C-alpha positions as CSV (number, residue, x, y, z in Angstrom):
1,M,98.0,95.6,132.7
2,K,100.9,95.1,135.1
3,E,103.0,93.6,132.4
4,Y,102.0,96.4,130.1
5,L,103.1,99.1,132.6
6,Q,106.4,97.2,133.1
7,L,107.0,97.2,129.4
8,I,106.2,100.9,129.1
9,S,108.6,101.6,132.0
10,A,111.4,99.8,130.3
11,W,110.5,101.5,127.0
12,E,111.0,104.9,128.7
13,E,114.7,104.2,129.0
14,V,115.2,104.7,125.3
15,H,112.4,107.1,124.6
16,P,113.5,110.8,124.9
17,E,110.1,112.4,125.3
18,G,108.7,110.1,128.1
19,V,105.7,108.8,126.2
20,A,105.4,106.3,128.9
21,K,104.0,108.9,131.3
22,H,101.1,109.4,128.9
23,L,100.5,105.8,128.1
24,A,100.6,104.6,131.7
25,N,97.3,106.2,132.3
26,V,95.5,104.2,129.7
27,T,92.7,102.0,131.1
28,F,92.6,99.5,128.2
29,S,94.0,96.1,129.0
30,N,94.7,95.3,125.4
31,L,98.2,96.5,124.6
32,F,97.6,97.1,120.9
33,I,94.5,99.3,121.6
34,A,96.4,101.2,124.3
35,F,99.3,102.0,121.9
36,E,96.9,103.0,119.1
37,K,94.8,105.1,121.5
38,N,97.6,107.5,122.3
39,N,98.2,108.4,118.7
40,F,99.4,112.0,119.2
41,H,102.0,111.4,121.9
42,R,103.2,108.3,120.0
43,L,103.5,110.5,116.9
44,T,105.4,113.4,118.5
45,A,107.7,111.2,120.5
46,T,108.5,108.8,117.7
47,Q,109.1,111.5,115.1
48,Q,111.3,113.5,117.4
49,L,113.3,110.5,118.2
50,L,113.8,109.5,114.6
51,F,114.4,113.1,113.6
52,S,117.3,113.3,116.0
53,G,119.1,110.5,114.1
54,K,122.2,112.2,112.6
55,K,122.2,110.0,109.6
56,L,118.6,110.7,108.5
57,K,119.4,113.1,105.8
58,D,122.4,111.2,104.5
59,A,120.3,108.0,104.4
60,V,118.1,109.2,101.6
61,V,120.3,108.0,98.8
62,G,119.8,105.6,95.9
63,V,116.1,106.1,95.9
64,K,114.1,106.2,92.7
65,K,112.7,109.7,92.8
66,P,110.2,111.6,90.6
67,A,111.4,114.6,88.6
68,L,110.2,117.7,90.3
69,N,110.7,121.4,89.3
70,Q,111.8,123.9,91.9
71,A,109.1,126.2,93.2
72,K,108.7,129.1,95.6
73,V,105.7,127.4,97.3
74,L,105.3,123.7,98.0
75,M,101.8,122.3,98.9
76,W,101.7,118.9,100.7
77,P,98.0,117.9,101.1
78,V,97.1,114.4,102.4
79,S,93.3,114.6,102.7
80,L,90.5,116.0,100.7
81,N,89.6,118.7,103.2
82,H,93.2,119.9,102.9
83,C,92.7,120.2,99.1
84,E,89.4,122.1,99.5
85,N,91.3,125.0,101.1
86,M,94.6,124.7,99.3
87,V,93.3,124.6,95.8
88,P,91.8,128.1,95.8
89,V,95.1,129.4,97.2
90,Y,97.0,127.5,94.5
91,Y,95.0,129.2,91.7
92,A,95.3,132.6,93.4
93,L,99.1,132.1,93.6
94,K,99.2,131.0,89.9
95,E,97.3,134.2,88.9
96,K,100.1,136.2,90.6
97,N,102.8,134.2,88.8
98,V,104.1,132.5,91.9
99,D,105.6,129.1,91.1
100,T,103.6,126.6,93.2
101,L,104.1,122.9,93.3
102,V,101.5,120.4,94.7
103,V,102.8,117.0,95.9
104,T,101.0,114.2,97.8
105,N,101.7,110.7,99.0
106,K,98.0,109.7,98.7
107,K,97.0,108.2,95.4
108,G,93.3,109.2,95.9
109,I,94.3,112.8,96.5
110,Y,96.6,112.8,93.4
111,D,93.7,111.5,91.2
112,Y,91.3,114.1,92.5
113,L,93.7,117.0,92.0
114,K,94.5,115.9,88.5
115,S,90.7,115.6,87.8
116,I,90.2,119.2,88.6
117,G,93.1,120.4,86.5
118,V,95.7,120.9,89.3
119,E,99.2,119.9,88.2
120,A,99.9,117.6,91.0
121,H,102.7,115.0,91.6
122,F,102.6,111.7,93.5
123,I,105.4,110.2,95.5
124,E,105.6,106.8,97.1
125,I,107.1,107.4,100.5
126,Y,108.0,103.8,101.2
127,N,110.6,103.9,98.4
128,W,112.8,105.5,101.1
129,L,112.3,102.9,103.7
130,P,115.1,100.4,103.0
131,Y,117.7,103.2,103.1
132,L,116.3,104.9,106.2
133,R,116.3,101.7,108.2
134,R,120.1,102.1,108.3
135,V,119.6,105.0,110.8
136,S,121.3,104.0,114.0
137,V,118.5,105.1,116.3
138,Y,116.0,103.0,114.4
139,N,118.2,99.9,114.9
140,K,118.5,100.7,118.6
141,I,114.8,100.7,119.1
142,S,114.0,97.8,116.8
143,S,116.4,95.6,118.8
144,F,115.1,96.8,122.2
145,T,114.1,93.8,124.3
146,P,112.9,94.4,127.9
147,K,113.4,91.7,130.5
148,G,110.7,90.2,132.7
149,I,107.9,90.8,130.3
150,K,105.8,88.1,128.6
151,E,107.2,87.3,125.1
152,S,103.7,87.7,123.6
153,A,103.3,91.2,125.0
154,V,106.7,92.3,123.8
155,K,106.0,90.8,120.3
156,L,102.7,92.6,120.0
157,F,104.1,95.9,121.2
158,K,107.1,95.7,118.8
159,A,105.0,94.7,115.8
160,V,102.8,97.8,116.3
161,L,105.9,99.9,117.0
162,K,107.7,98.6,113.9
163,R,104.8,99.5,111.6
164,Y,104.6,102.9,113.1
165,M,108.4,103.5,113.0
166,D,108.4,102.5,109.4
167,E,105.6,104.9,108.5
168,N,107.3,107.8,110.2
169,L,110.7,107.0,108.8
170,A,109.3,107.0,105.3
171,I,107.4,110.3,105.9
172,L,110.5,112.0,107.3
173,G,112.7,110.7,104.5
174,A,110.2,111.9,101.9
175,S,110.0,115.3,103.6
176,A,113.7,115.7,103.6
177,W,114.1,114.8,100.0
178,L,111.1,117.0,98.8
179,L,112.6,120.1,100.5
180,K,116.0,119.4,98.9
181,A,114.5,118.8,95.4
182,V,112.0,121.6,95.3
183,K,113.9,124.2,97.4
184,P,110.7,126.1,98.4
185,E,110.6,129.2,100.4
186,M,107.4,128.2,102.0
187,V,105.5,124.9,102.5
188,F,101.7,124.5,103.0
189,V,100.9,121.4,105.1
190,G,97.4,120.1,105.7
191,F,97.7,119.8,109.5
192,D,100.8,120.2,111.7
193,I,99.5,117.6,114.1
194,T,99.2,114.5,111.8
195,A,102.2,112.4,110.7
196,E,102.8,114.0,107.3
197,G,102.3,117.5,108.3
198,R,104.3,117.3,111.5
199,A,107.2,115.6,109.8
200,M,107.3,118.3,107.1
201,C,107.2,121.0,109.7
202,L,110.1,119.5,111.6
203,T,112.2,119.0,108.5
204,A,111.4,122.5,107.1
205,R,112.1,124.2,110.4
206,E,115.6,122.7,110.5
207,A,116.2,123.9,106.9
208,G,115.0,127.4,107.7
209,I,111.9,127.1,105.5
210,E,108.5,128.7,106.5
211,T,105.5,126.4,107.0
212,R,101.8,127.3,106.8
213,C,98.5,125.6,107.7
214,I,95.0,126.7,106.6
215,Q,92.3,125.9,109.1
216,H,90.1,123.1,107.8
217,G,88.2,122.1,111.0
218,D,87.4,123.5,114.4
219,I,90.1,125.1,116.5
220,A,89.6,123.8,120.0
221,G,90.8,121.2,122.5
222,F,93.9,119.4,123.6
223,F,95.8,119.3,120.2
224,D,95.9,123.1,119.9
225,N,98.7,123.1,122.5
226,F,101.1,121.5,120.0
227,H,101.0,123.5,116.7
228,I,104.5,123.9,115.2
229,A,103.7,125.4,111.8
230,S,105.3,128.9,111.3
231,A,101.8,130.4,110.9
232,W,98.2,129.5,110.6
233,Y,95.5,131.0,108.3
234,V,92.2,130.9,110.3
235,F,88.5,131.3,109.5
236,G,87.8,134.2,111.8
237,D,88.1,135.8,115.2
238,Q,87.0,132.8,117.2
239,A,89.8,130.6,116.0
240,K,92.4,133.3,116.4
241,E,91.3,133.9,120.0
242,T,91.3,130.2,120.8
243,L,94.8,129.6,119.5
244,S,96.0,132.6,121.4
245,R,94.6,131.1,124.6
246,H,96.6,128.0,123.9
247,G,99.8,130.1,123.5
248,Y,99.9,130.1,119.6
249,N,99.8,133.7,118.2
250,N,101.2,133.3,114.7
251,T,97.7,133.6,113.1
252,V,96.2,135.5,110.1
253,I,92.5,135.8,109.7
254,S,91.9,134.8,106.1
255,G,88.4,133.2,106.0
256,S,87.9,129.8,104.5
257,P,89.1,129.5,100.9
258,A,86.9,126.5,100.4
259,L,83.8,128.7,100.9
260,D,84.8,131.4,98.5
261,K,82.6,130.2,95.6
262,I,80.1,127.7,96.9
263,Y,78.6,128.9,100.1
264,S,76.3,131.7,98.7
265,N,75.0,129.5,95.9
266,F,73.9,126.7,98.1
267,K,72.4,128.9,100.7
268,Q,70.1,130.4,98.1
269,R,69.0,127.0,96.8
270,R,68.1,125.5,100.2
271,A,64.4,124.7,100.8
272,S,62.9,126.1,104.0
273,E,61.5,123.0,105.8
274,Q,63.1,119.7,105.1
275,K,62.3,116.5,107.0
276,E,65.5,114.5,106.4
277,I,68.2,113.9,109.1
278,L,71.9,113.9,108.1
279,A,74.4,112.3,110.5
280,L,77.8,113.9,110.2
281,F,80.2,112.4,112.7
282,S,84.0,112.3,112.6
283,G,84.2,108.6,113.4
284,P,86.0,107.0,116.3
285,G,89.6,108.0,117.1
286,V,90.8,111.5,117.8
287,G,88.3,113.3,120.0
288,T,85.7,110.5,120.2
289,S,86.3,107.1,121.8
290,M,84.9,103.9,120.1
291,E,82.7,103.3,123.1
292,H,81.2,106.8,122.8
293,H,80.8,106.4,119.0
294,I,78.8,103.2,119.5
295,M,76.6,104.8,122.2
296,Q,75.8,107.7,119.9
297,F,74.7,105.5,117.0
298,D,72.9,103.1,119.3
299,A,70.7,106.0,120.3
300,I,70.2,107.0,116.7
301,F,69.3,103.4,115.6
302,S,66.9,102.9,118.5
303,W,65.0,106.1,117.5
304,N,65.0,105.1,113.9
305,V,63.3,101.8,114.4
306,K,60.5,103.6,116.1
307,N,60.3,106.2,113.3
308,P,61.2,104.2,110.2
309,T,59.7,106.7,107.7
310,V,62.0,109.5,108.7
311,K,65.0,109.4,106.3
312,I,68.3,109.3,108.1
313,T,71.5,109.3,106.1
314,V,74.9,108.7,107.6
315,K,77.8,110.3,105.7
316,F,81.0,108.6,106.6
317,H,84.1,110.5,107.6
318,P,87.2,109.4,105.7
319,K,88.5,107.5,108.7
320,D,85.1,105.8,109.5
321,K,84.0,102.5,108.0
322,I,80.9,100.3,107.8
323,E,82.5,97.7,110.0
324,N,82.1,100.1,113.0
325,Y,78.4,99.6,112.7
326,T,78.1,95.8,112.2
327,E,76.9,95.0,115.7
328,L,74.3,97.8,115.6
329,I,73.0,96.7,112.2
330,E,72.6,93.2,113.6
331,K,71.0,94.5,116.8
332,Y,68.5,96.6,114.8
333,P,67.7,94.6,111.7
334,S,64.6,96.6,110.9
335,H,66.4,99.9,110.7
336,T,66.0,102.2,107.7
337,I,69.3,104.2,108.0
338,Q,71.2,104.8,104.8
339,F,75.0,104.8,104.8
340,S,77.2,106.5,102.3
341,S,81.0,106.3,102.1
342,E,81.0,108.8,99.2
343,M,83.5,111.5,100.2
344,S,83.1,115.3,100.0
345,G,85.4,117.4,97.9
346,G,85.9,116.0,94.5
347,Q,85.3,112.3,94.9
348,G,81.6,113.0,95.1
349,K,79.4,115.8,96.5
350,N,80.7,118.7,98.4
351,I,79.4,119.3,101.9
352,F,76.8,121.8,100.8
353,E,75.2,119.3,98.4
354,W,75.0,116.9,101.3
355,L,73.3,119.5,103.5
356,E,70.9,120.8,100.9
357,P,68.1,118.2,101.6
358,A,68.7,118.1,105.4
359,G,66.3,119.5,107.9
360,L,68.5,118.5,110.9
361,V,72.1,117.5,111.4
362,L,73.3,115.1,114.1
363,T,77.0,115.2,115.1
364,G,79.4,114.7,117.9
365,A,81.8,117.6,117.3
366,S,82.3,117.5,113.5
367,T,83.0,120.9,112.0
368,A,80.5,120.1,109.4
369,A,78.2,121.6,112.0
370,M,79.6,125.0,111.0
371,E,78.5,124.5,107.4
372,A,75.1,123.4,108.6
373,I,74.8,126.6,110.7
374,L,75.7,128.6,107.6
375,M,72.7,127.2,105.9
376,D,70.4,127.8,108.9
377,I,70.1,124.0,109.5
378,P,69.7,123.2,113.2
379,V,72.4,120.9,114.7
380,V,72.3,118.5,117.6
381,S,75.5,117.4,119.3
382,L,75.4,114.0,121.0
383,D,77.8,114.1,123.9
384,F,77.0,111.1,126.1
385,K,80.5,110.9,127.7
386,Q,81.3,114.6,128.0
387,E,84.1,114.4,125.4
388,Y,83.3,117.7,123.7
389,Q,83.2,120.1,126.7
390,S,86.1,122.2,125.3
391,V,84.7,122.5,121.8
392,E,83.7,126.1,121.3
393,F,80.7,125.7,119.0
394,V,79.3,122.9,121.2
395,K,79.2,125.1,124.2
396,S,78.4,128.4,122.4
397,G,74.6,127.9,122.4
398,A,74.6,127.8,118.6
399,I,73.7,124.1,118.6
400,C,71.5,121.8,120.7
401,Q,73.5,119.5,123.0
402,V,72.1,116.3,124.4
403,N,73.8,114.2,127.1
404,Q,71.6,111.1,127.3
405,P,70.0,108.9,124.6
406,E,66.5,109.6,126.1
407,E,67.2,113.3,125.7
408,L,68.1,112.8,122.0
409,H,64.9,110.9,121.4
410,K,62.8,113.7,123.0
411,T,64.6,116.3,120.9
412,L,64.1,114.3,117.7
413,D,60.4,113.9,118.5
414,S,60.0,117.6,119.1
415,W,61.8,118.5,115.8
416,F,59.7,116.1,113.8
417,R,56.5,117.6,115.2
418,N,57.6,121.2,115.0
419,P,60.8,122.2,113.2
420,G,60.4,125.7,114.7
421,H,61.4,124.2,118.0
422,F,65.0,125.1,117.0
423,E,64.5,128.7,116.0
424,N,66.5,129.9,119.0
425,Y,69.5,127.8,118.1
426,I,69.4,129.1,114.5
427,S,69.3,132.7,115.8
428,E,72.3,132.0,118.1
429,G,74.0,130.2,115.3
430,K,73.9,133.3,113.1
431,K,75.6,135.3,115.9
432,Y,78.3,132.7,116.4
433,I,79.0,132.2,112.7
434,N,79.8,135.9,112.2
435,R,82.7,135.4,114.7
436,Y,83.6,132.0,113.3
437,Y,83.9,133.0,109.6
438,L,85.2,135.9,107.7
439,L,82.8,135.6,104.7
440,D,83.6,137.8,101.7
441,G,84.6,135.4,99.0
442,Q,88.2,136.6,99.1
443,A,89.9,134.1,101.4
444,G,92.0,132.4,98.7
445,R,93.3,135.7,97.4
446,R,93.9,137.0,100.9
447,V,96.2,134.0,101.7
448,A,98.0,134.4,98.4
449,E,98.6,138.1,99.0
450,H,99.9,137.4,102.5
451,V,102.3,134.8,101.0
452,I,103.6,137.3,98.5
453,G,103.8,140.1,101.1
454,G,105.6,137.9,103.6
């Protein structure tokens, strides 16, 4: 750890946003894990540093580029939940004869959009990389070699850094070229905190182009201090008030475009008393440590082996993977838990189809809890390390929160014997959901009209 802190201290000399101050508090001794753990500060500092390179725009030359038409609105989705909210807006804009272009750097997203009839375009961002590596600031950091640090520690740090620098250079380069080629007046990004969204917002802001985000998850916590999109379209009053508390006031209450057509149909079809459990977790990473993730599922596995006839299905988040459960599967060989990597939104069932047979939802702080509450399904949040204390719906009384594995087991036993045990949570959930969502089936059109009206 001492060598790691020395390395971070030396790194700060060339790092303009002082990421060292954030990284120095990490308790992991493994350098790679520590660097990966601080994803957001690493992202913002690295992008800002690269973006400051004066040669960035000029470096994007000689690249094989796709032929793209100019459009008033550019959409830049990089995950399926971005698509679920952007696509209804895309069609609403098309109905109003607003030229709208959808571009992604994710092949799976491109395939999905094409499969539902959206005229999407795919770009390979790494085509830009050989040219962008000429940027002087990149060369300065790549050649950075601190003194007095073990060579192995420096090698590991720089290997991770190089991979990350390459990714961000490619994304920034693609963003700069896209804006130059399409010449949009407005860009929809999936999320202004992640790499692609933040890079596009930075690039668009310098070019004087408006950027927009449509809420696709919960608005709460640390990351809401750092939004940089020109404006956000949010689900309802709760999100607007939360962002305002974090100092972000450029919000429009639109409702969720993804719910315009599907919510009412599935609520009508849901059976009254189901006995299946659906586990909807966001996976380890942002918001949930790996240690906490393992603790949550150890508690679920240990209850399952005592109650093997109760069907439990784990639906993977896109960033989760079966390898995260290998030790637990080996620890509980008699478990009957079913795992599914089938994703929501086009590459499989939508979230309401997943929820339809469920009588109970287990989660950490996944916003799938909101869809469960919409369908009057009780939700239990497993917060064994107090990582979700700032999440509004967790502390609202709309869901049941458990803080110990034993508490989870007692709760599951009570639910299995008497599902009515959760009636109070369902009642509170209905009150909360009325503040969380504007539900009138017009969210997509509302966003489109705001775009046109400015």
